[in-house]
C-alpha positions as CSV (number, residue, x, y, z in Angstrom):
1,X,29.1,12.8,31.8
2,X,28.2,13.4,28.2
3,X,28.2,9.7,27.6
4,X,25.8,9.2,30.5
5,X,23.5,11.9,29.2
6,X,23.5,10.4,25.8
7,X,22.5,7.0,27.2
8,X,19.7,8.6,29.2
9,X,18.4,10.4,26.1
10,X,18.6,7.2,24.1
11,X,16.8,5.3,26.9
12,X,14.1,7.9,27.0
13,X,13.6,7.7,23.2
14,X,13.5,3.9,23.3
15,X,10.9,3.9,26.1
16,X,8.8,6.4,24.3
17,X,9.1,4.4,21.1
18,X,8.0,1.2,22.8
19,X,5.0,2.9,24.3
20,X,4.1,4.4,20.9
21,X,4.2,1.0,19.3
22,X,2.3,-0.8,22.0
23,X,-0.5,1.8,21.9
24,X,-0.7,2.1,18.1
25,X,-0.7,-1.5,16.9
26,X,-3.4,-2.9,19.1
27,X,-5.9,-3.5,16.3
28,X,-7.6,-0.1,16.4
29,X,-9.8,0.7,13.4
30,X,-7.9,3.3,11.3
31,X,-11.2,5.0,10.6
32,X,-11.8,5.6,14.3
33,X,-10.9,8.8,16.2
34,X,-7.9,7.2,17.9
35,X,-5.1,9.8,17.9
36,X,-2.1,9.4,15.6
37,X,1.3,9.2,17.3
38,X,4.2,11.4,16.0
39,X,7.4,9.5,16.5
40,X,10.7,11.3,16.1
41,X,14.3,11.0,17.4
42,X,13.5,13.4,20.3
43,X,10.1,12.1,21.6
44,X,6.6,11.0,20.7
45,X,3.6,13.3,20.6
46,X,-0.1,12.8,20.1
47,X,-1.9,14.2,17.0
48,X,-5.6,14.4,17.9
49,X,-8.0,13.3,15.1
50,X,-11.8,13.3,14.7
51,X,-14.5,12.2,12.3
52,X,-16.2,14.6,9.9
53,X,-18.6,13.4,7.3
54,X,-17.4,9.9,7.7
55,X,-13.7,10.8,7.1
56,X,-10.8,11.1,9.6
57,X,-9.5,14.6,9.9
58,X,-6.9,16.6,11.8
59,X,-6.9,20.3,12.8
60,X,-4.5,22.6,11.0
61,X,-3.7,24.4,14.3
62,X,-2.6,21.1,15.9
63,X,-0.3,20.5,12.9
64,X,1.0,24.0,13.2
65,X,2.0,23.5,16.8
66,X,3.7,20.1,16.2
67,X,5.5,21.0,12.9
68,X,6.1,24.8,13.5
69,X,3.9,25.9,10.7
70,X,2.3,29.2,9.9
71,X,-1.4,29.1,9.1
72,X,-3.0,32.2,7.6
73,X,-6.7,32.4,6.7
74,X,-7.9,34.2,3.6
75,X,-11.5,35.0,4.4
76,X,-12.3,36.4,0.9
77,X,-11.0,33.3,-0.9
78,X,-12.5,30.9,1.7
79,X,-9.3,29.1,2.3
80,X,-5.9,29.1,4.1
81,X,-2.2,29.3,3.3
82,X,0.1,27.0,5.3
83,X,3.8,28.0,5.3
84,X,7.0,26.4,6.4
85,X,10.3,28.1,5.9
86,X,9.2,29.9,2.8
87,X,7.4,27.0,1.3
88,X,3.6,27.2,1.0
89,X,0.5,25.1,0.7
90,X,-2.8,26.8,-0.4
91,X,-6.0,25.0,0.4
92,X,-9.6,25.8,-0.4
93,X,-12.7,24.9,1.5
94,X,-14.7,23.6,-1.5
95,X,-12.2,21.6,-3.5
96,X,-10.4,18.3,-2.6
97,X,-7.1,19.6,-3.9
98,X,-4.3,21.8,-2.6
99,X,-1.6,23.8,-4.3
100,X,1.9,22.7,-3.0
101,X,4.4,25.2,-4.2
102,X,2.3,25.7,-7.3
103,X,1.8,22.0,-7.9
104,X,-1.7,20.6,-7.7
105,X,-2.1,17.7,-5.2
106,X,-5.2,15.7,-4.7
107,X,-6.8,15.0,-1.3
108,X,-9.6,12.5,-0.6
109,X,-11.9,15.3,0.6
110,X,-11.9,19.1,0.9
111,X,-10.9,21.1,3.9
112,X,-13.8,21.9,6.2
113,X,-14.4,24.4,9.0
114,X,-15.5,23.4,12.5
115,X,-16.2,26.4,14.7
116,X,-13.0,28.4,14.5
117,X,-10.8,25.5,13.3
118,X,-9.9,24.3,9.9
119,X,-9.9,20.5,9.5
120,X,-8.1,18.6,6.7
121,X,-8.1,14.9,5.9
122,X,-5.2,13.1,7.6
123,X,-3.8,12.3,4.2
124,X,-2.9,16.1,4.1
125,X,0.1,15.1,6.2
126,X,1.6,12.7,3.6
127,X,0.2,14.2,0.4
128,X,0.9,17.9,1.1
129,X,2.9,18.6,4.3
130,X,5.6,16.0,3.6
131,X,6.3,17.8,0.3
132,X,7.4,21.1,1.9
133,X,8.9,19.9,5.1
134,X,12.7,19.6,5.6
135,X,12.5,16.2,7.2
136,X,11.0,13.0,6.0
137,X,7.3,12.6,7.1
138,X,5.6,9.2,6.6
139,X,2.0,8.6,7.6
140,X,1.3,5.0,8.6
141,X,-2.5,5.0,8.9
142,X,-2.9,1.3,9.7
143,X,-0.4,1.6,12.6
144,X,-1.6,5.0,13.7
145,X,1.9,6.4,13.3
146,X,3.5,9.5,11.8
147,X,7.2,8.9,11.4
148,X,9.3,12.1,11.4
149,X,13.0,12.3,10.4
150,X,15.5,9.5,10.1
151,X,14.0,7.1,12.7
152,X,14.5,3.6,11.6
153,X,11.1,2.0,12.1
154,X,10.6,-0.8,9.6
155,X,7.3,-2.5,9.3
156,X,7.5,-6.1,10.6
157,X,4.8,-8.7,10.1
158,X,4.8,-12.3,11.3
159,X,2.5,-15.0,10.0
160,X,2.1,-18.8,10.0
161,X,2.6,-20.4,6.6
162,X,1.9,-24.0,7.7
163,X,1.0,-25.2,11.2
164,X,2.8,-28.5,10.4
165,X,4.5,-30.2,12.0
166,X,7.0,-28.9,11.1
167,X,5.6,-25.5,11.7
168,X,6.7,-22.9,9.2
169,X,6.4,-19.1,9.7
170,X,7.6,-16.0,8.0
171,X,8.7,-12.6,9.4
172,X,8.9,-9.9,6.8
173,X,10.9,-6.6,7.4
174,X,10.3,-3.7,5.1
175,X,12.4,-1.9,4.3
176,X,15.0,-4.5,4.7
177,X,17.4,-4.4,7.6
178,X,20.2,-6.6,9.0
179,X,18.9,-9.5,11.0
180,X,20.5,-11.7,13.7
181,X,18.8,-14.8,15.0
182,X,19.6,-16.7,18.2
183,X,17.8,-20.0,19.0
184,X,17.7,-21.8,22.3
185,X,15.5,-24.6,23.6
186,X,11.9,-23.4,23.4
187,X,12.9,-19.8,22.4
188,X,14.1,-17.9,19.3
189,X,15.1,-14.3,19.3
190,X,15.2,-12.2,16.2
191,X,17.2,-8.9,16.5
192,X,16.7,-6.3,13.7
193,X,19.1,-3.4,13.1
194,X,16.5,-0.6,13.8
195,X,15.5,1.9,16.4
196,X,12.2,0.2,16.9
197,X,9.6,-1.9,15.1
198,X,6.2,-1.2,13.6
199,X,5.1,-4.8,14.5
200,X,2.0,-6.8,13.8
201,X,1.4,-10.6,13.8
202,X,-1.3,-13.1,13.1
203,X,-2.3,-15.7,15.6
204,X,0.4,-18.4,16.2
205,X,-0.4,-22.1,15.9
206,X,1.3,-25.5,15.6
207,X,4.7,-25.6,17.4
208,X,4.9,-21.8,17.9
209,X,3.0,-20.8,21.0
210,X,3.5,-17.1,20.9
211,X,5.4,-14.3,19.1
212,X,6.0,-11.0,20.8
213,X,8.2,-7.9,21.1
214,X,11.3,-8.6,23.2
215,X,12.8,-6.6,26.0
216,X,14.6,-4.4,23.5
217,X,12.6,-2.4,21.1
218,X,14.3,-3.9,18.1
219,X,13.8,-7.6,19.0
220,X,11.1,-10.2,18.5
221,X,10.8,-13.4,20.6
222,X,9.1,-16.6,19.5
223,X,8.2,-19.1,22.2
224,X,8.4,-22.5,20.5
225,X,7.6,-26.1,21.4
226,X,10.3,-27.8,19.4
227,X,13.7,-27.3,17.7
228,X,13.7,-24.1,15.6
229,X,15.9,-22.9,12.8
230,X,15.8,-19.8,10.6
231,X,17.0,-18.7,7.2
232,X,17.3,-15.0,6.3
233,X,16.8,-13.8,2.7
234,X,16.6,-10.3,1.2
235,X,14.9,-9.3,-2.1
236,X,13.2,-6.2,-3.4
237,X,14.2,-4.3,-0.2
238,X,12.3,-6.8,2.0
239,X,14.1,-9.0,4.5
240,X,12.4,-12.3,5.2
241,X,13.1,-14.6,8.2
242,X,11.9,-18.1,7.2
243,X,11.4,-20.1,10.4
244,X,10.8,-23.9,10.7
245,X,10.1,-25.5,14.1
246,X,10.3,-29.3,14.2
247,X,9.0,-31.4,17.0
248,X,11.7,-32.5,19.4
249,X,12.2,-36.2,20.3
250,X,10.6,-35.4,23.7
251,X,7.6,-33.9,22.0
252,X,7.2,-36.9,19.7
253,X,7.4,-39.4,22.6
254,X,4.6,-37.5,24.3
255,X,2.3,-37.8,21.3
256,X,2.5,-41.3,20.0
257,X,0.6,-42.2,16.9
258,X,0.9,-42.4,13.2
259,X,3.4,-40.1,11.6
260,X,2.0,-36.9,10.2
261,X,1.6,-36.5,6.5
262,X,4.4,-34.6,5.0
263,X,3.8,-31.0,4.3
264,X,2.8,-30.3,0.7
265,X,5.6,-29.1,-1.5
266,X,5.2,-25.4,-2.0
267,X,4.4,-24.3,-5.5
268,X,7.3,-22.1,-6.8
269,X,6.2,-18.7,-8.1
270,X,5.7,-18.4,-11.8
271,X,8.7,-17.0,-13.7
272,X,8.7,-13.2,-14.2
273,X,7.8,-12.3,-17.8
274,X,10.7,-11.9,-20.1
275,X,11.5,-8.1,-20.0
276,X,13.8,-8.0,-23.0
277,X,11.2,-6.6,-25.4
278,X,9.5,-4.3,-22.9
279,X,10.2,-0.7,-22.0
280,X,12.1,-0.6,-18.7
281,X,10.7,1.3,-15.7
282,X,12.4,4.6,-15.0
283,X,11.2,5.7,-11.5
284,X,12.0,4.4,-8.1
285,X,9.1,2.6,-6.5
286,X,7.4,4.7,-3.9
287,X,3.7,5.0,-4.5
288,X,0.9,2.9,-5.9
289,X,-2.8,3.8,-6.5
290,X,-5.7,1.5,-5.9
291,X,-8.9,2.5,-7.6
292,X,-12.1,1.1,-6.0
293,X,-14.6,1.2,-8.9
294,X,-17.9,3.2,-8.8
295,X,-19.2,5.0,-5.6
296,X,-21.9,7.4,-4.6
297,X,-24.9,7.3,-6.8
298,X,-23.0,5.0,-9.2
299,X,-23.4,1.7,-7.5
300,X,-22.1,-0.4,-10.4
301,X,-23.4,-3.9,-10.6
302,X,-26.2,-4.8,-8.1
303,X,-27.1,-8.4,-7.3
304,X,-30.6,-9.8,-6.9
305,X,-30.0,-9.7,-3.2
306,X,-29.1,-6.0,-3.2
307,X,-25.3,-6.4,-2.9
308,X,-23.6,-3.5,-4.7
309,X,-20.3,-3.5,-6.6
310,X,-19.2,-0.1,-5.1
311,X,-19.2,-1.7,-1.6
312,X,-17.2,-4.7,-2.5
313,X,-14.5,-2.9,-4.5
314,X,-13.9,-0.5,-1.6
315,X,-13.7,-3.4,0.9
316,X,-11.1,-5.3,-1.2
317,X,-9.1,-2.1,-1.9
318,X,-8.8,-1.4,1.8
319,X,-7.6,-4.9,2.5
320,X,-5.1,-4.6,-0.4
321,X,-3.8,-1.3,0.9
322,X,-3.1,-2.8,4.4
323,X,-1.1,-5.6,2.8
324,X,1.0,-3.3,0.6
325,X,1.7,-0.8,3.4
326,X,2.5,-3.3,6.0
327,X,4.6,-5.8,3.9
328,X,6.2,-3.6,1.3
329,X,6.4,-0.2,3.0
330,X,5.1,1.6,0.0
331,X,2.7,4.6,0.0
332,X,-0.8,3.6,-1.1
333,X,-3.4,6.0,-2.3
334,X,-7.0,5.0,-2.7
335,X,-8.8,7.1,-5.3
336,X,-11.7,7.0,-2.9
337,X,-11.8,5.8,0.7
338,X,-15.5,6.3,1.3
339,X,-18.8,6.1,-0.6
340,X,-18.6,9.0,-3.0
341,X,-18.9,9.6,-6.7
342,X,-15.7,10.2,-8.6
343,X,-15.3,10.7,-12.3
344,X,-12.9,8.7,-14.5
345,X,-10.7,11.8,-15.2
346,X,-10.6,12.6,-11.4
347,X,-9.4,9.0,-10.7
348,X,-6.7,9.3,-13.3
349,X,-5.7,12.7,-11.9
350,X,-5.2,11.2,-8.4
351,X,-2.8,8.7,-9.8
352,X,-0.9,11.2,-12.0
353,X,-0.7,13.9,-9.3
354,X,0.5,11.3,-6.8
355,X,3.3,10.3,-9.2
356,X,2.3,6.7,-8.8
357,X,4.4,3.8,-10.1
358,X,1.3,1.7,-10.6
359,X,-2.5,1.9,-11.0
360,X,-4.9,-1.0,-10.4
361,X,-8.6,-0.4,-10.8
362,X,-10.9,-2.9,-9.0
363,X,-14.3,-3.9,-10.3
364,X,-17.0,-6.6,-10.0
365,X,-18.4,-7.9,-13.2
366,X,-22.0,-8.5,-14.3
367,X,-23.8,-10.4,-17.1
368,X,-27.2,-11.3,-18.3
369,X,-26.0,-14.9,-18.4
370,X,-26.3,-16.1,-14.8
371,X,-23.6,-18.8,-15.1
372,X,-20.9,-16.4,-16.4
373,X,-18.1,-16.4,-13.9
374,X,-14.4,-15.8,-13.3
375,X,-11.9,-13.0,-12.9
376,X,-10.8,-11.0,-15.9
377,X,-8.0,-8.4,-16.4
378,X,-8.1,-5.5,-18.8
379,X,-5.3,-3.3,-20.2
380,X,-5.5,-0.5,-22.7
381,X,-5.9,-0.9,-26.4
382,X,-5.7,2.2,-28.5
383,X,-8.1,2.6,-31.3
384,X,-6.7,3.5,-34.8
385,X,-7.3,7.2,-34.4
386,X,-5.6,7.4,-31.0
387,X,-2.7,5.4,-32.3
388,X,-2.2,7.8,-35.2
389,X,-2.3,10.8,-32.8
390,X,0.4,9.2,-30.6
391,X,2.6,8.4,-33.6
392,X,2.2,12.0,-34.9
393,X,3.0,13.6,-31.5
394,X,6.0,11.3,-31.0
395,X,7.3,12.1,-34.5
396,X,6.8,15.9,-34.3
397,X,7.4,16.6,-30.6
398,X,8.8,19.9,-29.4
399,X,12.3,21.2,-28.7
400,X,12.7,23.3,-25.5
401,X,15.8,25.3,-24.6
402,X,17.9,24.0,-21.6
403,X,20.3,25.7,-19.2
404,X,23.8,26.0,-20.6
405,X,22.6,25.9,-24.2
406,X,21.1,23.3,-26.4
407,X,17.5,21.9,-26.4
408,X,15.5,19.1,-24.9
409,X,13.0,17.2,-27.0
410,X,9.5,16.5,-25.6
411,X,6.8,14.2,-27.0
412,X,3.6,16.2,-26.8
413,X,1.0,13.4,-26.2
414,X,-2.6,14.5,-25.2
415,X,-3.3,14.0,-21.5
416,X,-6.1,11.4,-22.2
417,X,-3.5,9.3,-24.1
418,X,-0.9,9.4,-21.4
419,X,-0.9,5.6,-21.2
420,X,0.6,5.3,-24.7
421,X,4.2,5.2,-23.4
422,X,3.3,2.5,-20.9
423,X,1.4,0.0,-23.1
424,X,4.1,-2.7,-23.0
425,X,4.5,-2.4,-19.3
426,X,0.8,-2.6,-18.7
427,X,0.6,-5.7,-20.8
428,X,3.2,-7.3,-18.5
429,X,1.2,-6.2,-15.5
430,X,-2.0,-7.7,-16.9
431,X,-0.2,-11.0,-17.5
432,X,1.1,-11.1,-14.0
433,X,-2.3,-10.2,-12.5
434,X,-3.9,-13.0,-14.5
435,X,-1.4,-15.6,-13.4
436,X,-1.7,-14.7,-9.7
437,X,-5.5,-14.6,-9.8
438,X,-5.6,-17.9,-11.6
439,X,-3.6,-19.5,-8.8
440,X,-6.2,-18.5,-6.1
441,X,-9.6,-17.7,-7.6
442,X,-11.8,-18.9,-10.4
443,X,-10.7,-17.3,-13.7
444,X,-12.7,-16.5,-16.8
445,X,-12.3,-18.4,-20.1
446,X,-10.9,-15.1,-21.6
447,X,-8.9,-13.8,-18.6
448,X,-7.0,-11.0,-20.4
449,X,-8.8,-8.5,-22.5
450,X,-7.9,-5.2,-24.2
451,X,-10.2,-2.3,-24.5
452,X,-10.0,1.5,-25.0
453,X,-10.9,2.4,-21.4
454,X,-10.8,6.1,-20.5
455,X,-9.3,5.6,-17.0
456,X,-6.5,3.5,-18.3
457,X,-5.8,5.8,-21.3
458,X,-5.2,8.8,-19.0
459,X,-2.9,7.0,-16.5
460,X,0.7,8.0,-16.9
461,X,2.0,4.8,-15.4
462,X,1.5,1.0,-15.9
463,X,-2.2,0.4,-15.3
464,X,-4.7,-2.4,-15.4
465,X,-8.3,-3.0,-14.5
466,X,-9.3,-6.2,-12.6
467,X,-12.9,-7.6,-12.7
468,X,-12.7,-9.8,-9.6
469,X,-15.8,-12.0,-10.2
470,X,-19.4,-11.9,-11.5
471,X,-21.9,-10.6,-9.0
472,X,-24.7,-11.8,-11.2
473,X,-23.5,-15.4,-10.7
474,X,-25.3,-16.8,-7.5
475,X,-22.3,-18.9,-6.5
476,X,-19.8,-16.1,-6.9
477,X,-22.1,-13.6,-5.2
478,X,-22.1,-15.9,-2.1
479,X,-18.3,-16.1,-2.2
480,X,-17.9,-12.4,-2.5
481,X,-19.8,-12.0,0.7
482,X,-17.1,-13.8,2.7
483,X,-14.0,-12.3,4.2
484,X,-12.0,-15.3,3.1
485,X,-12.7,-14.7,-0.6
486,X,-12.0,-11.0,-0.4
487,X,-8.7,-11.6,1.5
488,X,-7.8,-14.2,-1.2
489,X,-8.4,-11.7,-4.0
490,X,-6.4,-9.0,-2.2
491,X,-3.5,-11.5,-1.6
492,X,-3.5,-12.5,-5.3
493,X,-3.3,-8.8,-6.4
494,X,-0.6,-8.2,-3.8
495,X,1.4,-11.1,-5.1
496,X,1.1,-9.6,-8.6
497,X,2.3,-6.3,-7.4
498,X,5.4,-7.9,-5.8
499,X,6.2,-9.8,-9.0
500,X,5.7,-6.8,-11.2
501,X,7.8,-4.6,-9.0
502,X,10.6,-7.1,-9.1
503,X,10.5,-7.3,-12.9
504,X,10.4,-3.5,-13.1
505,X,13.4,-3.0,-10.8
506,X,15.3,-5.8,-12.7
507,X,14.5,-4.1,-16.0
508,X,15.7,-0.8,-14.8
509,X,19.0,-2.3,-13.6
510,X,19.8,-3.8,-17.0
């Protein structure tokens, strides 16, 4: 009897999970008021959202009901205290930050009141609530999901690499999970060791007619028009199913004609920079910060046709965020997700408070010389005075007492020189960015530069600034207006992130 009940509960969960995935991966605009779906072991529930001042928000009383929170308003202070099992979050109505157990955490916008309800940006769920809750909470904005607890729900993306023939496709699973593949005539089934799949796919072409979720919530089915084979690899906690579909003899006899040109030999990735002389990374990769340059009254470079840098950087940053979240399963924070002004120190604070493993700032260049063109990458260079301060602080430091006796030494480096301990790592990051950009977009004659930039100086993690192209160059202005170019730039930066993460993890393991 108990076994039958367990089966029924499992079936109910699977059915709810399938419904959640079908309703949340249908291409809805993440900035719309489409509700989020809370997925847990027990069931799925809806989290209503709305739009306030161009930003997606959720009501605190709805979160209180779903997560068993206590919300207490402080009328004198103009804010609220959110509590869960003795842990607290204090939020104010006029500041885009909250205090989580005494630690300052940034939000993209302040809390606002609507009637009798307090509304917070949906990032409150991942940035603040997840820090005090006793189960894992993961916000997947693109998929419209909030994953609660130990539900195994990897992000799975499928795309065509080459229509061929032979047709080549890749299925990526992040985080990695065990994969079993069965291929029959005209059909391939990929079974993933998971409770369900956060699945998305580009349009199929060539000898793959369709790719879809299977009858079971952890399976994917490809309808093929030829003989299919697959190879499974795993690296950097991402499993990849590399699929090749060749035309069968029957298919070839139906389509006589000259033999197709052989598929171009793929260019192997450039080798990861030699890590032997570089400081190894010390933190597990969880979060990266993308900084769309400028915003609000600060438009940045403006072209003769009125195209503004602030719009382009935000557009590319959103595309890059979607790639990283869907393919790597990492948390991505944008320093701004709308058109608002943000100081350099505030941008650095977002990255530092988010304990990011990486910061990339996106910009569009400008010049009085119209034919100036090409991408450029900047990393920090300390001036002589700053370098002396860092050396002095490192030499003097401070000794603090530890539990059980003894002392622990700290290097007291000024906050605006936080980058000092990451200079070598940032140099590697800049090199990888330059190499990946050079593969896909026009590059400047001086692609890597060093400068004493305030944003980079205050970042307590590897950091670099990318000038994507020159908006003052008529040809590059025209390309910047196309989705294809913006996607290509985002893909190049994404590839650099993948390579740098691999180098960082390899360095740490040594």
